C-alpha positions in Angstrom: 102.7 -187.5 -33.8 99.6 -185.6 -33.8 97.5 -186.9 -30.7 94.7 -189.5 -31.5 96.8 -190.6 -34.8 98.5 -193.9 -34.9 102.1 -192.9 -36.3 103.8 -195.2 -39.2 106.4 -194.8 -37.3 105.5 -197.7 -34.9 105.1 -197.4 -31.2 107.1 -194.3 -30.7 106.1 -190.9 -29.8 108.4 -189.4 -32.7 110.9 -190.6 -35.4 113.6 -190.7 -33.2 111.9 -192.3 -30.0 113.4 -195.2 -28.1 111.6 -198.3 -29.0 111.1 -198.7 -25.0 109.8 -195.3 -24.8 106.2 -195.7 -23.3 103.3 -193.0 -24.9 102.1 -190.5 -22.4 98.4 -190.8 -21.2 96.4 -189.4 -23.5 94.4 -186.0 -21.7 90.6 -186.6 -21.4 88.5 -184.0 -23.2 88.1 -181.8 -20.3 91.5 -181.5 -19.4 93.8 -178.3 -21.0 96.3 -180.1 -23.1 99.6 -178.0 -22.4 102.8 -179.7 -24.0 105.0 -181.0 -21.0 108.7 -182.4 -21.8 109.0 -185.9 -20.5 112.6 -186.7 -20.7 112.3 -190.8 -21.3 111.0 -190.2 -24.9 112.6 -189.3 -28.1 116.6 -190.1 -27.5 118.5 -191.6 -30.6 121.3 -193.2 -28.8 123.6 -192.9 -31.6 123.0 -188.7 -32.4 122.4 -187.6 -28.8 119.7 -185.2 -30.6 116.2 -186.1 -29.8 112.9 -184.2 -30.5 111.1 -182.3 -27.5 108.6 -184.1 -26.3 106.9 -181.1 -26.3 106.3 -181.0 -30.3 103.5 -183.7 -29.4 101.9 -181.3 -28.1 101.3 -178.8 -30.9 98.6 -181.4 -32.9 95.1 -181.4 -30.8 92.7 -184.0 -31.1 90.9 -183.8 -34.4 87.5 -183.3 -32.4 89.1 -180.9 -30.2 89.1 -178.3 -33.3 86.2 -176.3 -34.3 87.9 -174.8 -37.5 87.3 -170.9 -38.4 89.0 -169.1 -41.2 92.0 -166.8 -40.6 90.3 -163.5 -39.7 92.1 -160.1 -40.3 93.0 -159.3 -36.5 94.9 -162.6 -37.3 96.8 -161.5 -39.8 97.3 -157.8 -38.1 98.6 -159.6 -35.1 100.8 -161.7 -37.4 102.1 -159.2 -39.6 103.7 -158.0 -36.3 105.1 -160.9 -34.7 106.8 -162.8 -37.5 108.9 -159.7 -38.7 109.4 -159.1 -35.0 110.5 -162.4 -33.4 112.5 -163.1 -36.9 114.2 -160.1 -36.5 115.4 -160.5 -32.5 115.9 -164.5 -33.0 119.8 -164.2 -34.4 120.2 -162.1 -31.7 118.3 -163.0 -28.2 116.9 -166.4 -26.7 114.1 -164.2 -24.0 110.7 -163.3 -26.1 110.2 -159.6 -26.7 107.8 -159.0 -24.0 105.4 -156.6 -25.3 105.1 -159.1 -28.3 103.3 -161.8 -25.8 100.3 -159.8 -25.6 100.0 -159.5 -29.2 99.8 -163.4 -29.8 97.0 -163.3 -26.3 95.1 -160.8 -28.7 94.0 -163.5 -31.1 94.1 -166.7 -28.8 97.9 -167.8 -29.5 100.1 -168.3 -26.8 104.1 -167.2 -27.4 106.0 -169.3 -25.4 109.9 -170.3 -24.9 110.7 -174.2 -25.0 114.3 -174.7 -23.6 116.3 -177.7 -25.2 119.7 -179.4 -24.3 120.3 -177.4 -27.7 117.7 -174.8 -28.5 115.6 -172.0 -27.4 112.6 -172.2 -29.3 110.0 -169.4 -29.5 106.5 -171.2 -30.1 103.6 -169.7 -31.4 100.4 -172.2 -30.7 96.6 -172.0 -30.4 95.1 -171.8 -26.8 93.7 -175.2 -26.1 90.0 -173.6 -25.0 89.9 -172.5 -28.8 91.6 -174.4 -31.3 90.2 -173.5 -34.4 93.2 -174.8 -37.1 95.0 -171.9 -37.0 98.2 -173.5 -37.3 101.6 -173.4 -35.0 105.0 -171.9 -35.5 107.9 -172.5 -34.1 111.1 -170.2 -34.6 114.7 -171.7 -33.8 116.9 -168.3 -31.5 120.3 -168.5 -32.2 122.7 -169.0 -35.5 119.9 -171.0 -38.3 119.7 -170.7 -41.7 116.8 -169.3 -43.9 115.3 -172.9 -44.0 112.0 -173.9 -43.3 110.4 -177.2 -42.7 105.9 -177.1 -43.7 103.4 -179.6 -42.0 101.0 -179.1 -44.0 98.5 -182.8 -43.3 99.0 -184.0 -40.0 96.2 -186.9 -39.1 96.0 -187.3 -43.0 99.8 -187.8 -44.1 100.3 -189.5 -41.2 104.0 -189.9 -40.3 104.7 -186.2 -41.8 104.4 -185.2 -38.4 107.6 -186.7 -37.4 109.7 -186.6 -39.7 109.4 -182.5 -40.1 110.0 -182.1 -36.3 112.7 -184.4 -36.5 114.5 -182.5 -39.2 113.7 -179.1 -38.0 115.1 -180.3 -34.5 117.7 -182.7 -35.4 120.0 -181.0 -38.3 123.2 -181.0 -39.0 126.1 -178.9 -37.8 125.4 -175.5 -39.2 122.3 -175.9 -41.0 119.4 -175.8 -38.2 116.3 -174.2 -40.2 114.6 -171.5 -38.7 111.0 -172.2 -38.8 109.1 -174.8 -38.3 105.1 -174.5 -39.4 102.2 -176.8 -39.5 98.6 -177.2 -39.7 96.7 -177.7 -36.6 93.5 -179.2 -38.3 92.2 -182.2 -40.7 92.8 -181.1 -44.1 89.0 -182.4 -44.3 87.5 -181.1 -41.3 87.0 -177.6 -42.3 83.6 -177.9 -42.7 80.9 -180.1 -41.0 80.2 -183.0 -43.3 83.0 -182.8 -45.7 84.2 -185.5 -48.0 87.1 -185.4 -49.8 85.1 -185.1 -53.4 83.6 -181.7 -52.3 85.6 -179.0 -54.3 86.7 -176.6 -51.5 88.8 -177.7 -48.4 89.4 -174.5 -46.1 91.3 -176.1 -43.8 94.1 -177.4 -46.4 96.8 -174.9 -45.5 98.4 -176.3 -48.7 95.1 -175.0 -51.1 94.0 -172.5 -49.3 95.6 -168.8 -49.4 93.4 -167.3 -47.6 94.8 -169.6 -44.5 96.9 -167.8 -41.7 99.3 -170.5 -42.5 100.1 -168.7 -46.0 100.1 -164.9 -44.3 103.2 -166.5 -42.4 104.9 -168.2 -45.4 104.7 -164.7 -47.0 106.1 -162.9 -43.8 108.8 -165.5 -43.8 109.6 -164.3 -47.0 109.9 -160.8 -47.0 112.1 -161.7 -44.0 114.5 -164.1 -44.5 116.6 -163.5 -48.0 116.7 -166.7 -49.9 114.4 -168.5 -48.1 113.8 -172.4 -48.7 111.0 -174.2 -48.0 110.3 -177.9 -47.5 107.1 -179.0 -47.6 106.6 -182.5 -46.2 103.5 -184.9 -47.8 102.6 -188.4 -47.9 100.4 -190.8 -50.4 99.0 -193.6 -50.3 100.1 -196.6 -52.6 97.3 -198.5 -53.7 96.4 -195.8 -56.0 99.4 -193.7 -57.0 101.1 -197.6 -57.7 98.2 -198.6 -60.0 99.5 -199.8 -63.5 103.3 -199.0 -62.4 105.9 -201.7 -62.6 108.8 -200.5 -60.6 107.8 -198.9 -56.5 107.2 -195.5 -56.6 109.0 -194.1 -53.5 108.9 -190.4 -53.7 108.4 -187.8 -55.9 110.6 -184.5 -55.5 108.8 -181.4 -57.1 109.3 -177.0 -56.5 105.8 -176.6 -57.7 106.4 -176.0 -61.4 106.7 -178.4 -64.8 110.3 -176.7 -65.0 112.5 -177.7 -61.7 114.9 -175.8 -60.9 118.7 -176.2 -59.1 117.1 -177.1 -55.7 114.8 -180.0 -56.6 116.9 -181.5 -59.2 120.1 -181.2 -56.9 118.2 -183.3 -54.2 116.3 -185.7 -56.3 119.4 -188.0 -56.9 121.1 -188.7 -53.5 117.1 -188.9 -51.8 118.0 -192.5 -53.4 120.3 -193.7 -51.0 117.8 -192.3 -47.7 114.9 -194.1 -49.5 115.7 -196.5 -52.1 114.9 -196.8 -55.7 111.3 -194.9 -57.2 112.6 -191.2 -56.1 111.3 -189.3 -59.4 111.8 -185.4 -60.7 108.7 -184.6 -61.5 107.7 -183.8 -64.4 110.8 -185.3 -65.8 110.6 -189.2 -64.2 106.7 -189.4 -63.0 103.6 -186.9 -64.4 101.4 -187.2 -60.5 102.1 -185.4 -57.2 103.9 -182.5 -58.9 102.3 -180.1 -56.6 101.8 -177.1 -59.3 98.4 -176.3 -57.4 99.9 -176.0 -53.7 99.2 -172.3 -52.8 102.6 -172.1 -51.1 104.8 -172.6 -54.1 102.3 -170.5 -55.9 103.1 -167.8 -53.3 107.3 -168.0 -53.1 106.7 -168.1 -56.9 106.9 -164.5 -56.0 110.0 -164.2 -54.9 112.8 -164.3 -56.3 115.4 -165.6 -54.6 112.6 -167.9 -52.6 112.9 -171.5 -53.3 109.7 -173.9 -52.8 110.7 -178.1 -52.2 107.4 -180.0 -52.2 108.7 -184.0 -51.3 106.0 -186.8 -51.8 106.8 -189.8 -49.6 105.3 -193.4 -49.8 103.8 -195.1 -46.6 106.6 -197.4 -46.7 108.8 -194.6 -47.4 107.5 -192.8 -44.5 107.8 -195.8 -42.6 111.5 -196.0 -43.5 112.2 -192.7 -42.2 111.7 -194.5 -38.4 115.9 -195.1 -38.6 117.8 -192.0 -37.2 120.0 -192.9 -39.2 118.2 -192.5 -42.6 116.9 -189.1 -41.4 120.1 -187.6 -40.6 121.1 -188.4 -43.9 117.6 -186.7 -45.5 118.6 -183.6 -43.8 122.1 -183.7 -44.9 120.2 -183.6 -48.8 118.2 -181.5 -47.9 119.4 -178.6 -45.8 122.7 -179.0 -47.6 124.4 -175.0 -49.1 123.6 -174.5 -52.6 126.1 -173.1 -55.0 123.9 -171.1 -57.7 
């Protein structure tokens, strides 16, 4: 979960954590936050899969981040990094050595994380220069052209854990290639910013100039038939007001004419989330993500698909169940037959 945030998934450090696991002590503000694997956490007894504890280190404390807009240098560096990494990932587990210096030139670590199941290449900001540029994890070896995105850590509480779990413990033969997350609170882009302000530069889902958008675009160019699952959460008190039935989740592709993927997943999602899963705009007129920057970007790619999944706080809490998460992954990453 995001550092400094109380997870909706209870005392566990991720959605797959054992209830008996103890959280690691929070580092002092002066310490460099370097993720370390802790074999005592994230072990679902029934599946044999766990989320590596280092994922929690992708999210620095909110007050450790001073947001800065994406620079031309960052875009240029990632225009070299992403295509090269995505091209190399299916064939090798060692990071191309020349790319480490490219990442370092714009304040990023390029690391290799080895787990019992996977080898990941991880692009994350140096702890002495957190500025909300995002974190990006690439799976090596066999993987699909699916991408999991968490645009609102700290705010859509629990989406961090759910996203890391979906990416780390996917169905056999349907492992996503890329995990992407914001690393700044969506409403902490400028001093004194409030949700009512007209612009939110740290909100990656609504700032098309952010590095998050650049990485999405590069992935769409590199991965034919890209599918992006973007996870969101909503507070029930405002959205449920005046409704006679509980709204558990809203499925959308960011348009008012949902395509095959959105339609295909919306019905079986009730098996995971219970009654109240609605397809936008057929079953509900809110939370459709029609202004979403990544949705709009991917509409320019004929083979790319985008799924905007809004989940209530109750739904996110229910996804503490590994069995529910397994079923959710099976639905989201199932092959599409056109």
